[in-house]
C-alpha positions in Angstrom: -31.8 -7.1 -12.4 -34.8 -6.5 -10.9 -37.9 -4.3 -11.5 -39.0 -1.7 -7.8 -42.8 -1.7 -9.3 -43.2 -4.9 -11.6 -46.6 -4.1 -11.8 -46.1 -1.0 -13.8 -44.9 -3.8 -16.9 -49.0 -4.5 -17.1 -48.5 -1.5 -19.3 -46.6 -2.8 -22.0 -50.1 -5.0 -22.4 -51.6 -1.7 -24.5 -48.8 -1.8 -26.5 -50.5 -4.7 -29.3 -53.4 -3.0 -29.2 -52.5 0.0 -29.6 -50.6 -1.0 -32.8 -53.8 -3.2 -34.5 -56.2 -0.4 -33.1 -53.8 1.8 -35.7 -54.0 -0.4 -38.2 -57.6 -0.9 -38.1 -58.7 2.5 -37.8 -56.2 2.7 -41.0 -58.0 0.1 -43.0 -60.6 1.3 -42.6 -59.9 5.0 -44.2 -60.9 6.9 -40.9 -57.9 8.9 -39.0 -57.1 7.4 -35.5 -56.5 9.4 -33.0 -53.3 10.5 -33.6 -53.2 11.0 -37.4 -55.8 11.1 -40.6 -55.9 8.1 -43.2 -52.9 8.0 -45.5 -53.2 4.8 -47.4 -54.4 5.4 -50.7 -50.9 8.4 -50.8 -48.3 7.3 -52.3 -45.5 5.4 -50.6 -43.1 8.0 -51.0 -40.1 8.9 -48.6 -41.7 11.1 -46.6 -44.8 9.2 -45.9 -43.0 6.3 -45.6 -41.5 8.6 -41.8 -44.5 9.7 -41.8 -46.5 5.8 -41.2 -42.6 5.2 -39.0 -44.4 7.5 -35.8 -46.6 4.7 -35.4 -43.5 2.6 -34.5 -42.5 5.6 -32.9 -45.4 5.8 -31.2 -45.1 2.4 -29.7 -41.5 2.4 -28.9 -42.4 5.5 -26.0 -45.1 3.7 -24.6 -42.6 0.3 -23.9 -40.1 3.2 -22.9 -42.4 4.6 -20.2 -43.9 1.1 -19.0 -40.6 0.3 -18.4 -39.7 3.1 -16.7 -42.4 3.7 -14.4 -41.5 0.5 -13.5 -37.9 1.0 -11.8 -35.7 -1.1 -13.4 -32.5 -1.4 -11.4 -29.3 -3.2 -11.2 -28.2 -5.3 -8.0 -24.9 -4.6 -6.2 -24.3 -7.3 -3.2 -21.6 -7.7 -1.4 -21.0 -9.2 1.7 -18.5 -7.5 4.3 -17.4 -10.8 7.3 -15.5 -9.7 10.1 -14.0 -11.9 12.6 -12.6 -12.6 16.1 -10.4 -14.5 16.2 -8.3 -16.6 19.1 -4.6 -16.9 19.8 -3.8 -20.1 20.4 -0.4 -21.5 22.0 0.6 -24.9 21.2 3.2 -26.2 23.6 4.8 -30.2 22.6 6.6 -32.1 24.3 9.5 -32.9 22.5 11.8 -35.2 25.5 13.1 -38.3 24.5 10.4 -40.0 26.6 8.3 -39.3 23.2 10.2 -41.6 21.4 8.4 -44.3 23.0 5.9 -45.9 20.5 2.4 -47.0 21.9 0.8 -44.4 18.9 2.2 -47.6 16.6 3.0 -47.8 13.9 4.4 -44.4 15.0 6.4 -42.6 18.0 4.2 -40.3 20.1 5.9 -37.1 18.6 5.5 -38.3 15.2 2.0 -38.7 15.3 1.3 -35.6 18.1 2.6 -33.5 15.3 0.8 -35.4 12.2 -2.7 -34.2 14.0 -1.6 -30.8 15.9 -0.7 -30.2 11.7 -4.5 -31.2 10.9 -5.1 -29.0 13.9 -4.0 -25.9 12.2 -4.7 -26.7 8.9 -8.1 -26.7 9.9 -8.5 -23.2 11.8 -9.2 -20.2 10.1 -8.1 -16.2 11.1 -6.7 -17.4 14.2 -3.2 -16.3 15.7 -1.0 -19.5 16.6 2.3 -19.8 17.9 4.4 -22.9 18.5 6.2 -23.7 22.2 8.4 -27.2 21.9 10.2 -28.3 25.6 11.7 -30.3 27.2 14.5 -29.6 29.7 14.0 -26.4 28.5 11.4 -24.5 26.5 11.5 -22.2 23.2 9.1 -20.7 21.2 9.6 -22.3 18.1 6.9 -20.1 16.2 5.8 -16.7 17.8 1.1 -16.2 17.0 0.8 -15.4 13.4 -1.4 -16.6 10.9 1.0 -17.6 8.6 -0.1 -21.3 8.9 2.6 -22.5 5.7 5.3 -21.0 8.0 4.1 -22.0 11.2 3.7 -26.0 9.5 7.2 -25.9 8.2 8.9 -25.1 11.5 6.7 -27.4 13.1 7.5 -29.9 11.1 11.3 -29.5 11.7 10.3 -29.8 15.4 13.0 -33.8 15.9 14.0 -35.3 19.5 17.0 -34.4 20.9 16.9 -31.1 19.5 16.3 -29.7 23.4 18.6 -30.9 26.8 16.2 -34.0 28.0 14.0 -33.5 30.7 10.0 -32.4 30.9 9.8 -28.4 32.0 6.1 -28.2 32.3 6.5 -25.5 34.2 8.8 -23.2 31.7 6.6 -24.6 29.1 3.4 -23.4 30.4 5.1 -19.6 31.3 6.5 -19.0 28.4 3.3 -20.0 26.3 1.5 -17.3 28.8 4.6 -14.7 27.6 3.7 -15.6 24.6 -0.2 -14.5 25.2 0.6 -11.6 27.3 0.3 -8.5 25.0 -2.9 -10.0 23.5 -5.6 -7.9 22.9 -8.7 -10.8 21.8 -10.8 -11.6 23.9 -10.3 -15.7 23.9 -6.4 -17.0 24.8 -5.9 -20.4 25.3 -2.6 -22.7 25.4 -2.5 -26.3 24.3 -0.6 -28.4 25.9 0.3 -31.4 25.6 3.3 -33.7 27.6 3.7 -37.6 28.2 5.9 -37.3 31.8 6.1 -36.0 34.7 7.4 -32.2 35.6 11.0 -32.6 36.8 13.0 -29.6 35.3 13.1 -25.7 35.2 12.9 -23.0 37.0 8.5 -22.3 37.6 6.6 -24.9 39.3 3.8 -25.8 37.3 1.1 -24.4 39.4 2.8 -21.1 39.6 2.7 -20.7 35.8 -0.9 -21.9 36.2 -1.7 -18.8 38.3 0.2 -16.7 35.7 -1.9 -17.7 33.2 -5.4 -17.4 35.2 -4.2 -13.7 35.8 -3.8 -13.3 32.2 -7.1 -15.1 31.5 -5.7 -17.5 29.3 -7.6 -21.2 29.3 -5.3 -24.1 29.6 -5.8 -27.2 27.8 -4.2 -30.5 29.0 -3.4 -33.2 27.5 -1.3 -36.2 28.5 -0.6 -38.5 26.1 0.5 -42.1 26.4 -0.9 -45.8 26.7 -1.9 -47.2 30.3 0.0 -49.4 31.6 3.7 -50.1 29.5 4.9 -48.7 26.3 7.6 -50.0 24.0 10.7 -47.9 23.7 13.5 -48.6 21.0 16.9 -48.6 22.5 20.1 -49.4 19.5 22.3 -51.8 20.8 26.1 -50.0 20.0 27.5 -53.5 19.2 25.0 -54.6 16.1 23.4 -51.3 14.7 20.1 -52.8 14.9 17.3 -51.9 17.3 15.3 -53.1 20.2 12.2 -52.3 22.2 12.0 -52.3 25.8 8.7 -52.4 28.1 8.6 -49.2 30.0 6.7 -48.2 32.4 4.3 -45.3 31.4 4.9 -41.9 34.2 1.6 -39.2 33.3 1.0 -36.7 36.5 -2.7 -36.4 35.3 -3.0 -34.6 38.6 -0.7 -32.2 37.9 -2.1 -31.5 34.2 -6.1 -31.8 35.7 -5.6 -29.2 38.0 -3.7 -26.9 35.2 -6.4 -27.6 33.6 -9.3 -26.6 35.8 -7.7 -23.8 37.7 -7.3 -22.1 34.0 -10.9 -22.8 32.9 -9.8 -25.2 30.7 -10.5 -29.4 30.9 -7.4 -32.5 30.7 -7.9 -35.5 28.0 -5.8 -38.3 28.3 -4.9 -39.9 24.8 -4.1 -43.3 24.6 -3.6 -43.9 20.9 -3.4 -41.7 17.5 -7.2 -41.8 17.2 -8.2 -40.8 21.1 -5.3 -38.0 20.5 -7.0 -37.1 17.1 -10.8 -37.0 19.1 -9.2 -34.4 21.1 -7.8 -32.0 19.6 -11.4 -32.7 17.1 -13.1 -31.6 20.6 -10.9 -28.9 21.4 -11.6 -27.1 17.8 -15.1 -27.3 18.6 -15.2 -25.6 22.3 -12.5 -23.3 21.1 -14.5 -21.6 17.5 -13.7 -17.9 16.2 -16.6 -15.9 16.1 -17.7 -15.1 12.6 -20.2 -12.3 11.5 -21.2 -12.1 8.1 -23.1 -9.2 6.6 -25.0 -8.6 3.2 -25.7 -5.4 1.4 -26.9 -4.2 -1.3 -26.7 -1.1 -3.8 -29.8 -1.1 -6.2 -28.8 1.2 -9.0 -31.8 2.8 -10.9 -31.7 2.6 -15.2 -35.3 4.7 -15.3 -33.6 7.6 -15.6 -31.9 7.2 -19.1 -35.5 5.6 -20.5 -37.1 8.3 -19.5 -35.1 11.1 -21.3 -34.9 8.5 -24.3 -38.7 8.5 -24.5 -38.6 12.2 -24.5 -36.4 12.4 -27.3 -38.5 10.2 -29.1 -41.9 12.4 -28.2 -39.8 15.5 -29.4 -38.7 14.2 -32.6 -42.4 12.9 -33.3 -43.7 16.8 -32.7 -40.7 18.2 -33.9 -41.2 16.1 -37.3 -45.5 16.4 -36.7 -45.4 20.1 -37.3 -42.6 20.6 -40.0 -41.1 18.2 -42.3 -44.5 15.8 -42.3 -46.8 19.0 -41.7 -48.4 18.8 -45.2 -48.8 14.6 -44.8 -51.1 15.6 -41.8 
């Protein structure tokens, strides 16, 4: 609660002065401004009621002072409007993602963990998921239901798709997911560890499609530099051994795709750098959130004034009827 005109509360200082002035006048046996001395009268019910008029006058003074100060109840609420971003996460699930240069786990497991953290940190965005190897499939269309999205991300495994790396198909599929989007900011985050070697659509043609649709592509090359340990199952013994395989990422292609669409290219050589990349993208692509606060003021002076008028009316009527003989 607040008072719109709080300085009127200073009038309350006059209430105790009124009380003591009347007490003093009563003891001196003189009439106050509003009633004559009745100190010598027997304390009958009528006399006691007459004395109570003093308190009614003080109550009326208090009510009038508070009403003039305009007490108000404050109702405040906040209106939040957000302009979300539509994001498609394109994740490479080809066999080479089993390489364990992102120790202690392989590239795919670490990538899924980091992507899950990225999803959990977003607010108000629609996010979709595309998985690709030799072919590209939509695992989850654009959605704000992050629980469902995270569950589908968790289900992504190696060996689910025909092997290979179809970067062009993945990019075209992701762009198609965003084709009908009406939001101002549309983003594809493409993560791969290889070289385009499959698919019907050339990566640069897919990049042109994304550019025409005003889709920004952030490309991430995942893999250490040089050689990486790759697990191989020894069928004769049933054990896993590791062989060193060369890391081949077409960085020039990924950089061109990113530049052509207004995005950026990143290279992740371990888990830490991959986490930093997604954190950087998270900062670059923030949803626009506006907050406006509104306040309503409910005036409370009206009932106080009516109560004051009622008290004054009771005083006038009583002094002219039931208490007239005393007055």
